[in-house]
Short mmCIF file of the C-alpha atoms (twelve columns), coordinates in Angstrom:
data_MODEL
# 
_entry.id   MODEL 
# 
loop_
_atom_site.group_PDB 
_atom_site.id 
_atom_site.type_symbol 
_atom_site.label_atom_id 
_atom_site.label_alt_id 
_atom_site.label_comp_id 
_atom_site.label_asym_id 
_atom_site.label_seq_id 
_atom_site.Cartn_x 
_atom_site.Cartn_y 
_atom_site.Cartn_z 
_atom_site.pdbx_PDB_model_num 
ATOM 1   C CA . MET A 1   34.535  -49.278 -71.559 1 
ATOM 2   C CA . LEU A 2   33.183  -47.026 -68.425 1 
ATOM 3   C CA . ASN A 3   30.343  -45.459 -71.583 1 
ATOM 4   C CA . LEU A 4   29.364  -49.441 -72.352 1 
ATOM 5   C CA . LYS A 5   29.167  -50.091 -68.406 1 
ATOM 6   C CA . CYS A 6   26.768  -47.258 -67.899 1 
ATOM 7   C CA . ALA A 7   24.435  -47.743 -71.206 1 
ATOM 8   C CA . VAL A 8   23.920  -51.497 -70.206 1 
ATOM 9   C CA . LEU A 9   23.153  -50.442 -66.473 1 
ATOM 10  C CA . SER A 10  21.100  -48.061 -67.699 1 
ATOM 11  C CA . ALA A 11  18.902  -50.169 -69.424 1 
ATOM 12  C CA . LEU A 12  18.539  -52.809 -67.176 1 
ATOM 13  C CA . LEU A 13  17.103  -50.514 -64.675 1 
ATOM 14  C CA . ILE A 14  14.876  -48.679 -67.446 1 
ATOM 15  C CA . LEU A 15  13.504  -52.861 -68.142 1 
ATOM 16  C CA . VAL A 16  12.988  -53.244 -64.062 1 
ATOM 17  C CA . THR A 17  11.684  -49.930 -63.493 1 
ATOM 18  C CA . PRO A 18  7.850   -50.193 -62.677 1 
ATOM 19  C CA . TYR A 19  5.105   -48.659 -65.488 1 
ATOM 20  C CA . CYS A 20  3.323   -46.003 -64.353 1 
ATOM 21  C CA . PHE A 21  0.036   -44.826 -66.025 1 
ATOM 22  C CA . ALA A 22  -1.395  -41.494 -66.548 1 
ATOM 23  C CA . ALA A 23  -3.757  -39.867 -63.624 1 
ATOM 24  C CA . ALA A 24  -7.277  -41.263 -64.259 1 
ATOM 25  C CA . LYS A 25  -10.139 -41.025 -62.013 1 
ATOM 26  C CA . VAL A 26  -11.303 -44.181 -59.915 1 
ATOM 27  C CA . THR A 27  -15.122 -45.768 -61.436 1 
ATOM 28  C CA . ALA A 28  -15.219 -48.618 -58.838 1 
ATOM 29  C CA . ILE A 29  -13.952 -49.905 -56.176 1 
ATOM 30  C CA . GLN A 30  -14.588 -53.401 -54.809 1 
ATOM 31  C CA . ILE A 31  -13.486 -55.691 -52.030 1 
ATOM 32  C CA . ASP A 32  -13.157 -59.158 -52.078 1 
ATOM 33  C CA . GLY A 33  -12.115 -60.919 -49.163 1 
ATOM 34  C CA . PRO A 34  -8.653  -59.626 -48.302 1 
ATOM 35  C CA . ILE A 35  -8.155  -58.265 -51.863 1 
ATOM 36  C CA . LEU A 36  -9.008  -55.051 -53.424 1 
ATOM 37  C CA . LEU A 37  -9.672  -54.421 -56.665 1 
ATOM 38  C CA . PHE A 38  -10.513 -50.925 -58.420 1 
ATOM 39  C CA . THR A 39  -11.081 -49.562 -62.021 1 
ATOM 40  C CA . MET A 40  -10.079 -46.435 -63.410 1 
ATOM 41  C CA . ASP A 41  -12.035 -44.151 -66.618 1 
ATOM 42  C CA . GLU A 42  -9.400  -44.754 -68.599 1 
ATOM 43  C CA . SER A 43  -7.612  -47.803 -70.503 1 
ATOM 44  C CA . LYS A 44  -4.578  -49.448 -69.447 1 
ATOM 45  C CA . SER A 45  -1.831  -48.951 -71.779 1 
ATOM 46  C CA . ASP A 46  -1.247  -51.992 -73.871 1 
ATOM 47  C CA . THR A 47  1.769   -53.556 -71.221 1 
ATOM 48  C CA . THR A 48  -0.542  -55.440 -69.471 1 
ATOM 49  C CA . PRO A 49  1.287   -59.047 -67.781 1 
ATOM 50  C CA . ASP A 50  0.587   -61.975 -69.372 1 
ATOM 51  C CA . CYS A 51  -0.990  -63.433 -66.144 1 
ATOM 52  C CA . VAL A 52  -4.731  -61.075 -66.515 1 
ATOM 53  C CA . GLU A 53  -6.869  -62.923 -67.585 1 
ATOM 54  C CA . GLN A 54  -9.132  -62.097 -70.072 1 
ATOM 55  C CA . GLY A 55  -12.280 -60.049 -68.860 1 
ATOM 56  C CA . ASN A 56  -9.827  -58.828 -66.120 1 
ATOM 57  C CA . GLU A 57  -7.480  -55.985 -68.266 1 
ATOM 58  C CA . GLU A 58  -8.883  -52.803 -66.763 1 
ATOM 59  C CA . LEU A 59  -8.944  -54.555 -63.138 1 
ATOM 60  C CA . TRP A 60  -5.791  -53.244 -60.668 1 
ATOM 61  C CA . GLY A 61  -5.357  -54.986 -57.427 1 
ATOM 62  C CA . PHE A 62  -3.939  -54.139 -53.783 1 
ATOM 63  C CA . ASP A 63  -3.708  -56.623 -50.850 1 
ATOM 64  C CA . LEU A 64  -5.323  -55.672 -47.891 1 
ATOM 65  C CA . THR A 65  -3.803  -57.808 -45.596 1 
ATOM 66  C CA . GLN A 66  -0.587  -55.721 -45.792 1 
ATOM 67  C CA . PRO A 67  0.047   -51.753 -44.894 1 
ATOM 68  C CA . GLN A 68  0.223   -50.470 -48.699 1 
ATOM 69  C CA . GLY A 69  -3.157  -51.827 -49.268 1 
ATOM 70  C CA . ARG A 70  -4.719  -50.317 -46.857 1 
ATOM 71  C CA . ALA A 71  -3.412  -47.420 -46.696 1 
ATOM 72  C CA . ALA A 72  -4.178  -47.569 -51.082 1 
ATOM 73  C CA . TYR A 73  -8.020  -48.188 -50.259 1 
ATOM 74  C CA . ILE A 74  -7.969  -44.900 -47.751 1 
ATOM 75  C CA . LEU A 75  -6.566  -43.111 -50.667 1 
ATOM 76  C CA . LEU A 76  -8.668  -44.494 -53.426 1 
ATOM 77  C CA . LEU A 77  -11.740 -43.586 -51.069 1 
ATOM 78  C CA . SER A 78  -10.525 -40.001 -50.817 1 
ATOM 79  C CA . ALA A 79  -9.950  -39.789 -54.453 1 
ATOM 80  C CA . VAL A 80  -13.333 -40.997 -55.268 1 
ATOM 81  C CA . SER A 81  -15.014 -38.930 -52.822 1 
ATOM 82  C CA . SER A 82  -13.225 -35.585 -54.080 1 
ATOM 83  C CA . GLN A 83  -13.706 -36.998 -57.821 1 
ATOM 84  C CA . LEU A 84  -9.825  -35.940 -58.452 1 
ATOM 85  C CA . PRO A 85  -7.467  -38.277 -60.607 1 
ATOM 86  C CA . VAL A 86  -5.258  -40.869 -59.204 1 
ATOM 87  C CA . GLU A 87  -1.793  -42.303 -60.757 1 
ATOM 88  C CA . VAL A 88  -1.176  -46.020 -60.814 1 
ATOM 89  C CA . ILE A 89  2.129   -47.812 -60.783 1 
ATOM 90  C CA . THR A 90  2.253   -51.459 -61.461 1 
ATOM 91  C CA . THR A 91  4.422   -54.276 -60.521 1 
ATOM 92  C CA . GLY A 92  4.185   -55.538 -63.787 1 
ATOM 93  C CA . ALA A 93  2.543   -58.852 -62.184 1 
ATOM 94  C CA . CYS A 94  -0.328  -60.127 -60.857 1 
ATOM 95  C CA . LEU A 95  -1.226  -60.252 -57.022 1 
ATOM 96  C CA . PRO A 96  -0.554  -63.551 -55.951 1 
ATOM 97  C CA . GLY A 97  -3.129  -66.524 -57.023 1 
ATOM 98  C CA . MET A 98  -4.981  -64.123 -59.084 1 
ATOM 99  C CA . ALA A 99  -5.053  -63.091 -62.753 1 
ATOM 100 C CA . VAL A 100 -5.470  -59.291 -61.914 1 
ATOM 101 C CA . GLU A 101 -2.652  -57.079 -62.212 1 
ATOM 102 C CA . GLN A 102 -1.208  -55.887 -59.086 1 
ATOM 103 C CA . ALA A 103 -0.931  -52.381 -58.196 1 
ATOM 104 C CA . LEU A 104 2.407   -51.179 -56.594 1 
ATOM 105 C CA . SER A 105 1.774   -47.611 -55.555 1 
ATOM 106 C CA . LEU A 106 -1.091  -44.848 -56.305 1 
ATOM 107 C CA . TYR A 107 -0.022  -41.068 -56.378 1 
ATOM 108 C CA . PHE A 108 -2.762  -38.393 -55.610 1 
ATOM 109 C CA . THR A 109 -1.767  -35.102 -55.796 1 
ATOM 110 C CA . GLY A 110 -5.391  -33.945 -54.736 1 
ATOM 111 C CA . GLU A 111 -5.056  -31.013 -57.423 1 
ATOM 112 C CA . SER A 112 -7.680  -31.534 -60.365 1 
ATOM 113 C CA . GLN A 113 -6.097  -32.254 -64.640 1 
ATOM 114 C CA . PRO A 114 -6.488  -29.865 -66.649 1 
# 
């Protein structure tokens, strides 16, 4: 019985864990009011949320009114100026009121990929 509970809990954790996409270089950054939008040089996987509108599939977004959005903006600018890759972790949802996938966090090692 304990093994079954562990298996169920593991499966649930996998379902609610945010998705991470392979490191890629940032190709564009746009500020649209309080929203930071950016694109990468590699396509997203097929796990784009259903709320993303056609034409926005390759966009990621952060809310610049939040501290994590402002920190992401600085990190993205650093990555662009250094021409180094960034990993994006998604919330698996859209930014509130927008049809753009919301990024949860970024991972920037400061090292180039082979």
